[in-house]
N, C-alpha and C positions, 0 to 999 in steps of 0.2 A: 669794186663797189657795187652793191646790189640795190636796185630800186624797183618801185612798183607804181603806186598811184597817189603818192603823197608829195606833191611838188614843193610845199612849204618846208617840210622836214628835209627833203632831198637838198634844197638850196642851202640850208644851214650846215648840213654835213659836207656838202660839196665845197663850200667856202673854205673849210679847213683843209680839204684835200688840195684845193687850188693854192692855198697858202703853203703847203708842203712842197708843191711843185714836183710830183714824181715824174721820173723819166719815162715810166711805162704805166698806163692806166688801162685796166680791163673792166669794162661795164657790162653787168648782167641785168636784164629787166624781164619781168614776167609779163604776160599779156593780160588784157582786161577780161573780167568775168561777165561784163554786160556793156551796153552802149554808153551808159552814164560814166562808167569807169574809163572808157576809151579816151575821153577828153583828158582826164587827169593823168593817165599813163603818158599821153603825148606831151603834156606839160612837164611831167617829171623828166622825161627824156630830153626835152628842150633845155632844161636847166644845166645838164651835164655837157652840153655842147659849148659852153662858154670857157673854152680853154685858150689862154693867152700866154702860154709858156711852152717851151720846147718839150714835146711829149708824144711818145707813140701810143696811140689809142686803138683799142680793139673792142668790138662790140659783140655781144651775144644776146640779141633781143628776140623775144618770142612774140608771134602775132596772136597766139592763142594762150589762154590761161593754163599753166602747168600745175599750179598750186605750190604751196610752200615746200613740200618734200621734194618734188621733182625739180623745181626751179633751183633751189639752193644746192641740192646734192649734185645735180648735173652741172650747175654753174661752177662749183668748186672743182669738179672733175675737169671742166674745160679750162679753168685758170691754170691748174697744176699739170695739165698736159703741156702747157706752153712755157711755164717757168718753174724753176725748182723750189722757189719759196715765194710767199705772198703775204701781204697784209690785207686782211678782209674787213670790210665795214658794210653794214646794212644802212638803209636810208634813215633810220631813227637813232643811230648810235653816233653821238657827237663826241669827238675826240679833243682832248687838249693838244695843242701844238706839239708838246714834247712826246706825245704817244708814238709818233712816226720814228723819231730818233731811238726811243726806247726799244721798239720792236726791231729796228734795223740792226742795232748793235748786238742784240741778243740772238737774232736769226743767225748772225755770223759766229757768235761765241758757241752756240750749241748746235750748229748745223749738222755736225756729224755724230752727235751724241743721241743714240736711239732712245735713251730714257726720256728725253724731253720731247714731248709731241706737240707742244703749242706754247705760245706767248700770249697772254691776255692783257688788256688795259684795265680790267675791272679790279676794284677793290670793295668787298662787301662787309668790311669790318667796322663800319660806322665811326670812323675816326680813331679806332684802336690800332696802335702800332704793334706788330707781333715780333718784329726783329729790329735791330739797329741798322740793317742793311737796306739797299734800294729795293729789293724784292725778296720774295720767298717762293718755295715750291708747294704745290698743292695737288691733291688726288682728285680735285674736282675741276672738270673743264668748264671754263667761262668763255662765253661766245659773243658778248656784246662789244665787239671790236677786238680782234685777235689776229694772230699770224701763225703760219705753219709751213711745213715743208712737204714736197711731194713724197718723200720717204715715209712720212707719218701718215699722210692721207691715204696711202696705198692700202691701209688696214681697214678703211671704211667700207661698209656693206649696207646699203640702204634697205635691203630686204631682211637683215638680221638672220641669215641662214644658219648661224651657229647657235643661236638662242635656244631652240628646242632641245638640243643636246646638253645645254647647261642649266636649263631652267630648274631642274630639281636637284641640283648639286649645291654646294656651299659657296659657289662663286660670288654671290652677292653678299652673303653673310659675313665673309672675310674681309670686306672692304672697309666698312666703318662700324663704330660701336653703336651708333644711333639704332635703337630697335625698330624704328619705323622705316629705316632705309630699305632693307631687303624686300619686305612684302610690298612696299610702295613701288619699287622699281621692277619687281617681278610683274606686278599688274601693268605698269607702264610699258614694259617690253612686250607683254602679251597683246596689249591693245595696239601697240605700234606694228607688231608683226601681222595682226589681223587686219590692219589698215583702217582701224577706227580713229587713228590720230594722224592728221596730215602734218607731219613734221619731219625734219631731217636731223635735229640735234640729239635726240635720244639714241639714234644709231651712232653717232660720233661718240657719245658718252660710253656706249657699249664697247666700241672698238678701243677707246682710251683705257677703260678698265681692264679689258681682256688682255691688253698688251702692257699692263702696269705703267701706264704713262704718267708723266709729271707735266704739270702746267705751271709756267712762270707767272706769278702775280705781283704786281707793283705794291709798294707799301703805301702809296697814295692812289686815289682813283683817277685814272687817265681817260676814261670813257663814261659818259653818261647816257642812259636810255631815255630818249624823249617821246617814245612811241606808246606809252600807256594811255589807254583811253578806249572809248567805244568803237573807234575805227580800226583798232589793232586786231590782229589775227589771234594772238594768244595772250597778250598783256593788257587785258581790258580794264583792269582796276586801277584807276588814275590816282587813288589814294595810297597805293602800294608804297612801302618804305624803299622799295627798289627803284622807284621812278625818280628821274632826274637827280640822282646823287651828285652832289657838287664836285666839280673838277678841281684838281690840285696839280700844278706842274711838277714834273720829275726833275731832280737836281743832278747835274752831271759834273764830273765823271761819276759813273755808276760805282756803288760800293757792292761788290759781288759777295754773296754768302759763301762761307768757307766750306760748306757741305751741301749735299744735294738731297737731304731728307725732306719729306713733306712736313709742313707746319701743322701738327695735329690740332693744336689749340684753335688755329684759325679755321681749319676745315670744320671742326666740331661746331664752332660758333655759326659758320655759314649754314650748316645742316640744321642746327637747332632754331636759330633765330630768323634766317632768311628763308629757307626751304621748308621749314617745319609745317606750315599750313598746307603746302603743296603735298608733302609726303603724307600728311594725315588725310588728305581729301579722298 
């Protein structure tokens, strides 16, 4: 679990973690940017001390502010140096209780399948079911509550060292039919490489696409992002349709899809309806 300076949100998310009672909990916290934040950072860290179940706890707390890119990327490095697989939650990503079982079962099912690089709790289809099964596969990495393996994360490079060699190829053009996609991500990867964007997730998307990864997505939304608003680092628009998407529990036993092909219809909807404004920006 990743935390920073939002004790109220941290408490809501941690309550679901505590309800799940994991046997191993790894906590990562960035340091404050100023003295005012120092108090709230301490309050957020105090929240996750309330462990009343049998649990092995490890901490990776920074005294200084690392920023989103370094804190998240080095934090996941630290986690996956200690364990082979992990469920990852930020302090504003509230999971449905069934999210943990969903991830756990699929981490086991696809643990040795190099095609699958991650499992997410997100569903951005706005109530539309795309398959009759419990989940489908996507070419789009979703990171508001997700799980992965050490063997997938080894492809991650925060510096995007391979991007200059691929920039002027058809690497991006071949991924999706959306005409905005390639030029938008060409710009995003340029700005990320130049250090103009303090983020870690664009680099994960690059590694994911470079390795033809698949993301497991549930047919119901298992994680909702509560962090939209002026205090957020990236998600500042509180009126966004992506904000606080309602949760719905997963039903078990899981109904597994018979094939591992990405759902083109779902991905196209996500690109057109959810990410369209971002790509056009």
